[in-house]
LUMLOPA-791417 format. One line per 4 residues: number of its first residue (from 1); their letters; for each residue x, y, z of C-alpha. Coordinates in Angstrom, 2 decimals. Each point is the difference from the previous one (the first is absolute). Layout:
N
NUM = a = X Y Z; ...
! end
This chain:
120
1 = mtei = 93.28 120.49 118.71; 0.58 -2.11 3.10; 3.37 -1.42 0.98; -1.20 -3.53 -0.81
5 = qntk = -1.05 1.00 -3.54; 3.34 1.73 -0.55; 1.85 -3.11 1.19; -2.03 -2.31 -2.25
9 = rydl = 0.58 2.23 -3.01; 3.71 0.13 0.78; 0.13 -3.77 0.45; -1.59 -0.61 -3.40
13 = eert = 2.35 2.50 -1.63; 2.91 -1.87 1.56; -1.45 -3.37 -0.94; -0.46 0.96 -3.66
17 = lkfa = 3.51 1.45 -0.10; 1.40 -3.20 1.49; -1.94 -2.05 -2.56; 1.50 2.00 -2.89
21 = rnvv = 3.51 -0.27 1.47; -0.38 -3.74 0.49; -1.13 -0.40 -3.61; 3.02 1.97 -1.23
25 = nfvn = 2.37 -2.09 2.13; -1.67 -3.20 -1.19; 0.24 0.78 -3.72; 3.58 1.24 0.33
29 = alpk = 1.00 -3.45 1.26; -1.64 -1.90 -2.88; 1.80 -1.15 -3.14; -0.66 2.26 -2.97
33 = tvas = -1.56 -1.31 -3.21; -1.67 1.96 -2.78; -3.45 -0.91 1.31; 0.77 0.32 3.71
37 = veim = 1.48 3.48 -0.40; -3.25 1.27 -1.52; -2.08 -1.65 2.72; 2.33 1.41 2.66
41 = kqvv = -0.46 3.53 -1.37; -3.77 -0.41 0.20; -0.03 -1.35 3.56; 2.37 2.72 1.22
45 = rssg = -2.27 2.67 -1.50; -3.24 -1.43 1.34; 1.35 -0.74 3.48; 1.35 3.54 0.31
49 = svga = -3.30 1.42 -1.21; -1.87 -1.59 2.91; 1.71 2.23 2.55; 0.26 3.05 -2.23
53 = nyie = -3.74 -0.04 -0.62; -0.68 -0.55 3.70; 1.98 3.16 0.80; -2.03 1.82 -2.66
57 = anea = -3.21 -1.34 1.55; 0.99 1.48 3.35; 0.29 3.40 -1.69; -3.31 -0.38 -1.86
61 = lskk = -2.10 3.09 -0.57; -3.32 -1.78 0.55; -1.53 -3.24 1.17; -0.57 -0.99 -3.63
65 = dfam = 3.66 0.72 -0.85; 1.11 -2.03 3.03; -2.16 -2.98 -1.02; 1.32 0.09 -3.57
69 = riki = 3.62 0.01 1.12; -0.62 -2.85 2.44; -1.56 -1.97 -2.86; 3.17 0.65 -1.99
73 = crke = 2.06 -1.30 2.95; -2.07 -3.18 -0.04; 0.40 -0.31 -3.78; 3.79 0.45 0.20
77 = akes = 0.25 -2.61 2.79; -1.99 -2.41 -2.16; 2.24 0.73 -2.98; 3.10 -0.58 2.16
81 = rywl = -1.39 -3.37 1.01; -0.54 -0.87 -3.67; 3.58 0.82 -0.98; 1.40 -1.83 3.03
85 = nlle = -2.01 -3.07 -1.00; 1.43 0.26 -3.50; 3.61 0.09 1.18; 1.54 -3.45 0.12
89 = tkve = 2.53 -0.93 2.64; 1.87 -3.26 0.16; 1.73 0.49 3.34; -1.99 -0.93 3.12
93 = dsen = 1.08 3.08 1.96; -1.05 2.29 -2.87; -3.28 -1.85 -0.34; -0.72 0.52 3.71
97 = krqs = 0.72 3.73 -0.35; -2.19 0.20 -3.11; -2.87 -1.71 1.82; 0.42 2.33 2.96
101 = line = -0.23 3.02 -2.33; -3.09 -1.48 -1.67; -1.57 -0.40 3.44; 0.82 3.61 0.91
105 = atel = -1.48 1.27 -3.28; -3.15 -1.98 0.75; -0.23 1.43 3.52; 0.47 3.53 -1.33
109 = mkif = -2.80 -0.62 -2.53; -2.28 -1.06 2.84; 0.94 3.00 2.15; -0.66 2.46 -2.82
113 = gaiv = -3.21 -1.82 -0.88; -1.18 0.40 3.58; 0.86 3.71 -0.07; -2.00 0.41 -3.22
117 = ekvk = -3.01 -1.66 1.66; 0.24 2.28 3.05; 0.18 3.12 -2.16; -3.22 -0.87 -1.90
! end
């Protein structure tokens, strides 16, 4: 693998880790209600799964295995976006952070979608 490919892989691993950390920090700052706690659990799980599945993809045993794990990354990013859209925030600063996370989830979906297309 070339140095550039290693750097790109590392950058995406870092980016997905940062996304998960930012989601955790975001939900920890929100007020807790019965409904929001359940939504928060879901978004924390799905956002963490994006990066975890990407790491698994990089250790794939075959091209088919790699493609499947990348598809799971895309699915988890899409699910994260869903849960973030479902969370309600009433404070402008929190709303800006939520929108930023939604945008990052969308970008990750597009990145993983592009990877899936290249692998075909």
